[in-house]
ZAMARGU-4260 file (C-alpha; in steps of 0.2 Angstrom, whole numbers, plus 5000, padded with zeros to 4 digits):
<rodrens>
0) 5360/4828/5352 | 5351/4810/5348 | 5363/4797/5339 | 5350/4790/5327 | 5358/4796/5309
5) 5346/4804/5295 | 5346/4795/5280 | 5355/4807/5268 | 5369/4815/5280 | 5387/4813/5280
10) 5393/4805/5295 | 5412/4809/5300 | 5421/4797/5311 | 5436/4801/5320 | 5448/4787/5325
15) 5463/4794/5336 | 5480/4786/5339 | 5480/4783/5360 | 5494/4796/5365 | 5489/4813/5373
20) 5495/4824/5358 | 5485/4814/5345 | 5468/4812/5356 | 5468/4830/5359 | 5471/4836/5341
25) 5457/4825/5333 | 5445/4830/5348 | 5449/4847/5343 | 5445/4844/5325 | 5430/4835/5330
30) 5423/4852/5339 | 5428/4862/5325 | 5418/4853/5312 | 5403/4849/5322 | 5401/4867/5329
35) 5405/4877/5312 | 5397/4865/5300 | 5383/4856/5309 | 5388/4839/5304 | 5388/4824/5315
40) 5404/4818/5323 | 5407/4802/5331 | 5424/4801/5341 | 5429/4781/5342 | 5442/4774/5353
45) 5445/4763/5368 | 5433/4768/5383 | 5450/4774/5393 | 5457/4783/5379 | 5439/4792/5375
50) 5438/4796/5394 | 5457/4803/5394 | 5452/4814/5378 | 5437/4822/5387 | 5445/4825/5403
55) 5459/4834/5396 | 5450/4844/5385 | 5460/4861/5386 | 5452/4876/5378 | 5436/4868/5370
60) 5419/4874/5374 | 5410/4861/5385 | 5394/4863/5374 | 5404/4860/5359 | 5410/4842/5367
65) 5393/4838/5371 | 5388/4837/5353 | 5401/4824/5348 | 5397/4807/5349 | 5408/4796/5359
70) 5409/4777/5353 | 5418/4768/5367 | 5426/4751/5361 | 5430/4739/5376 | 5448/4741/5381
75) 5458/4726/5379 | 5469/4722/5393 | 5486/4730/5393 | 5501/4735/5405 | 5502/4752/5411
80) 5520/4752/5418 | 5527/4771/5426 | 5539/4779/5415 | 5557/4775/5418 | 5564/4792/5421
85) 5582/4787/5422 | 5582/4780/5405 | 5595/4787/5393 | 5581/4789/5378 | 5568/4800/5383
90) 5556/4791/5370 | 5540/4785/5381 | 5542/4766/5379 | 5530/4765/5393 | 5515/4769/5381
95) 5521/4755/5370 | 5508/4742/5379 | 5494/4753/5376 | 5499/4755/5356 | 5500/4736/5353
100) 5484/4735/5362 | 5475/4748/5351 | 5480/4737/5336 | 5467/4724/5342 | 5452/4736/5339
105) 5452/4734/5320 | 5436/4722/5322 | 5426/4733/5333 | 5429/4748/5322 | 5423/4738/5306
110) 5408/4734/5314 | 5404/4751/5320 | 5408/4759/5301 | 5396/4745/5294 | 5382/4750/5306
115) 5385/4770/5302 | 5387/4765/5282 | 5370/4757/5282 | 5362/4772/5289 | 5371/4787/5280
120) 5372/4793/5262 | 5392/4794/5265 | 5405/4790/5279 | 5420/4800/5281 | 5434/4792/5291
125) 5446/4804/5298 | 5460/4794/5305 | 5480/4796/5314 | 5491/4787/5301 | 5498/4775/5316
130) 5481/4769/5316 | 5480/4764/5297 | 5479/4746/5301 | 5462/4748/5311 | 5452/4757/5297
135) 5456/4746/5282 | 5438/4739/5281 | 5433/4756/5275 | 5438/4749/5257 | 5425/4737/5257
140) 5410/4749/5260 | 5403/4757/5245 | 5399/4773/5253 | 5414/4777/5264 | 5431/4785/5262
145) 5447/4789/5272 | 5458/4803/5276 | 5474/4803/5286 | 5476/4819/5299 | 5494/4822/5303
150) 5498/4825/5320 | 5515/4831/5316 | 5523/4847/5306 | 5523/4847/5287 | 5541/4850/5288
155) 5543/4834/5299 | 5533/4824/5288 | 5543/4831/5272 | 5560/4826/5281 | 5553/4809/5285
160) 5546/4804/5268 | 5560/4811/5259 | 5573/4801/5271 | 5563/4786/5269 | 5562/4787/5250
165) 5580/4791/5249 | 5579/4808/5243 | 5587/4824/5248 | 5579/4836/5259 | 5578/4854/5250
170) 5585/4866/5262 | 5600/4878/5260 | 5617/4870/5263 | 5619/4879/5281 | 5604/4875/5286
175) 5606/4856/5281 | 5622/4855/5292 | 5611/4861/5306 | 5596/4849/5303 | 5595/4836/5317
180) 5597/4817/5313 | 5585/4805/5315 | 5598/4796/5327 | 5589/4792/5343 | 5572/4799/5339
185) 5561/4783/5341 | 5562/4766/5347 | 5563/4750/5335 | 5546/4745/5342 | 5537/4761/5337
190) 5547/4760/5320 | 5540/4743/5318 | 5522/4750/5322 | 5524/4763/5311 | 5530/4752/5296
195) 5517/4740/5299 | 5503/4754/5295 | 5510/4759/5277 | 5504/4744/5266 | 5485/4751/5273
200) 5488/4770/5270 | 5485/4769/5251 | 5467/4767/5253 | 5465/4785/5259 | 5458/4799/5248
205) 5469/4812/5256 | 5478/4821/5269 | 5474/4834/5283 | 5487/4844/5290 | 5486/4854/5308
210) 5496/4869/5300 | 5494/4883/5290 | 5500/4890/5274 | 5506/4906/5283 | 5518/4895/5295
215) 5522/4880/5282 | 5518/4885/5266 | 5535/4881/5256 | 5535/4863/5266 | 5517/4860/5258
220) 5523/4863/5241 | 5539/4852/5245 | 5528/4838/5252 | 5516/4839/5237 | 5531/4836/5226
225) 5538/4820/5234 | 5520/4815/5236 | 5514/4819/5220 | 5516/4801/5212 | 5501/4795/5226
230) 5489/4808/5219 | 5482/4812/5237 | 5473/4828/5239 | 5480/4838/5254 | 5472/4852/5265
235) 5482/4864/5279 | 5467/4868/5290 | 5477/4873/5305 | 5477/4878/5319 | 5462/4869/5323
240) 5462/4874/5342 | 5450/4888/5347 | 5457/4904/5343 | 5446/4915/5354 | 5447/4908/5371
245) 5434/4919/5380 | 5422/4906/5383 | 5434/4897/5394 | 5428/4888/5409 | 5443/4890/5420
250) 5442/4907/5425 | 5448/4903/5443 | 5462/4891/5438 | 5477/4894/5451 | 5489/4898/5434
255) 5478/4911/5427 | 5475/4919/5443 | 5493/4919/5446 | 5497/4927/5428 | 5482/4940/5430
260) 5495/4948/5445 | 5511/4948/5433 | 5517/4961/5420 | 5514/4960/5402 | 5525/4947/5393
265) 5535/4944/5409 | 5533/4927/5412 | 5542/4911/5404 | 5529/4896/5404 | 5539/4878/5407
270) 5530/4863/5402 | 5536/4847/5393 | 5520/4839/5388 | 5514/4822/5393 | 5528/4810/5386
275) 5543/4817/5395 | 5551/4812/5411 | 5565/4820/5420 | 5578/4812/5432 | 5581/4821/5449
280) 5596/4828/5443 | 5588/4836/5428 | 5574/4843/5439 | 5587/4850/5451 | 5598/4859/5436
285) 5581/4867/5428 | 5576/4873/5445 | 5592/4881/5448 | 5592/4888/5431 | 5575/4896/5433
290) 5580/4903/5450 | 5597/4910/5444 | 5590/4918/5428 | 5579/4930/5440 | 5565/4929/5427
295) 5547/4926/5431 | 5541/4908/5428 | 5526/4896/5428 | 5532/4878/5429 | 5521/4863/5425
300) 5530/4849/5435 | 5522/4833/5430 | 5529/4817/5425 | 5525/4807/5410 | 5509/4798/5407
305) 5506/4781/5408 | 5496/4770/5395 | 5482/4771/5408 | 5482/4788/5415 | 5467/4784/5427
310) 5478/4770/5436 | 5494/4769/5446 | 5502/4782/5457 | 5512/4796/5448 | 5529/4799/5455
315) 5530/4815/5466 | 5544/4827/5458 | 5556/4834/5471 | 5562/4851/5470 | 5578/4856/5479
320) 5575/4860/5498 | 5568/4878/5500 | 5566/4881/5481 | 5547/4885/5480 | 5548/4897/5496
325) 5563/4906/5489 | 5556/4910/5472 | 5539/4914/5480 | 5531/4928/5470 | 5544/4926/5455
330) 5538/4908/5451 | 5525/4896/5452 | 5526/4878/5452 | 5510/4867/5446 | 5509/4848/5448
335) 5492/4847/5440 | 5485/4847/5423 | 5486/4865/5417 | 5476/4874/5405 | 5490/4877/5391
340) 5481/4887/5377 | 5475/4899/5390 | 5491/4901/5399 | 5499/4904/5381 | 5486/4917/5376
345) 5489/4926/5392 | 5495/4944/5391 | 5508/4941/5404 | 5515/4926/5396 | 5532/4931/5387
350) 5541/4914/5382 | 5538/4895/5383 | 5551/4882/5387 | 5544/4867/5377 | 5548/4849/5372
355) 5542/4855/5355 | 5528/4842/5352 | 5518/4848/5337 | 5502/4853/5348 | 5513/4864/5361
360) 5521/4873/5344 | 5506/4877/5335 | 5498/4884/5350 | 5513/4894/5355 | 5515/4899/5336
365) 5496/4904/5336 | 5496/4915/5352 | 5513/4924/5346 | 5525/4916/5360 | 5543/4912/5357
370) 5550/4895/5361 | 5564/4890/5370 | 5566/4874/5361 | 5572/4858/5369 | 5567/4842/5360
375) 5566/4826/5368 | 5561/4812/5356 | 5551/4807/5339 | 5546/4823/5328 | 5551/4835/5342
380) 5570/4838/5335 | 5563/4843/5317 | 5550/4852/5325 | 5562/4863/5336 | 5573/4866/5321
385) 5558/4873/5312 | 5554/4885/5327 | 5573/4891/5329 | 5581/4890/5311 | 5567/4891/5298
390) 5554/4903/5308 | 5567/4911/5318 | 5554/4913/5333 | 5564/4904/5346 | 5581/4898/5354
395) 5588/4882/5356 | 5591/4875/5374 | 5600/4860/5369 | 5606/4855/5352 | 5600/4836/5347
400) 5618/4830/5345 | 5621/4833/5364 | 5603/4823/5369 | 5613/4812/5382 | 5622/4826/5390
405) 5616/4835/5405 | 5610/4852/5403 | 5617/4863/5416 | 5609/4876/5427 | 5619/4889/5420
410) 5616/4884/5401 | 5598/4884/5406 | 5599/4902/5414 | 5608/4909/5399 | 5594/4904/5388
415) 5580/4910/5399 | 5589/4927/5401 | 5593/4929/5382 | 5574/4926/5378 | 5566/4935/5391
420) 5577/4949/5395 | 5588/4953/5379 | 5587/4964/5364 | 5589/4947/5355 | 5574/4940/5365
425) 5563/4955/5360 | 5567/4954/5342 | 5560/4935/5342 | 5546/4939/5353 | 5542/4953/5341
430) 5543/4939/5326 | 5533/4928/5336 | 5520/4940/5339 | 5518/4944/5321 | 5519/4927/5315
435) 5504/4922/5328 | 5494/4937/5321 | 5496/4931/5303 | 5491/4914/5309 | 5475/4918/5319
440) 5470/4929/5302 | 5471/4914/5292 | 5458/4905/5302 | 5446/4919/5298 | 5434/4920/5284
445) 5443/4922/5269 | 5460/4917/5277 | 5470/4903/5270 | 5467/4890/5283 | 5448/4894/5283
450) 5447/4892/5264 | 5456/4876/5266 | 5443/4868/5279 | 5429/4874/5268 | 5436/4865/5254
455) 5438/4850/5262 | 5420/4850/5270 | 5414/4855/5253 | 5424/4839/5246 | 5417/4828/5259
460) 5400/4834/5258 | 5399/4834/5239
</rodrens>
């Protein structure tokens, strides 16, 4: 598609925050809007992070990605240190320099928006809340409006907003007692970055959520109550990931080939996303726990991302001596980027041990796979609570209050066995499968999420 814009068109501009879980969701939304509604979509970010989004585009159809106009902004210099795998806090502080650098993109984004605004009937900017400062110039354009895309669960957002306003979180007494504290979830630097965005949030016309009423209906209602004074429109359009993965290009991926040989619902998929670093001791306990559980597993063993994923040598994570030989046939360890949505959609996958980033949660929920929840930082403790205590489609591996203690091999073995090979695990899996079915239906014509998405598109193209 050539990028000269028709005079009368509505142009949609996506501005993501430069971290994998955020880049990914806005790219999914770009493909969904571009392919379903045939609207021009521009994906705007630093050259490095645009490239990262494309290289790691899981489950997206290459021909859909080809329709997106990537606008690369020259990348400001930033340090890209390796993650500190022995740090007490699991928060990915190594990414902070890249986030600070992303705050220097305001001028370049403003100039791009002015250019597009002069050629379009309306410009619709969809951006991450953590990048609000960069899109403040929307308010000076007569034909532009902006929307915040929330990359976290509505439950987590509702808790954060309630606590920041000094209001009680509306949950039953028993659940409130178990609700993980905000202690230790964020560093002061990221809190300050978040706070610095707030003054620029008011110009938005509304909020889009990557969730479904089927999953978080009650929290969408509660969120609407606490945010009612702002009078912003809300749309719950998720899940935005492709549900039908038959157009997938990784048919001969090593993970999927291995899964093809396993019995239905027998494999525990183990992956902790792109921002978690395990110490050598933690890797050893996890390896022993998986081995002792005698359950089948597919383990993606990678270190956390650097700010620039294209530079520097990644640390090779060491497994106990002879481990891979001993688990041959039962377990597979993969050290490359893995096609997570396809793995979760595979009929052999019966559980997911996860850090509970919202991407991983929504993918697992959509594919009907129960979660062994092991939250590490940020929104993850609240997401883990939502999955295990509210939706009851998972088990907690380690409670948040014990986040600084080593999780032993025997604790890991017990959770894995309970999820994969017990009556309780079967009941949880059945609930997860039923919820997944309902969520997938909500994205089809006439379903709750599809109607919300149609309503959003109708509103911005009015």
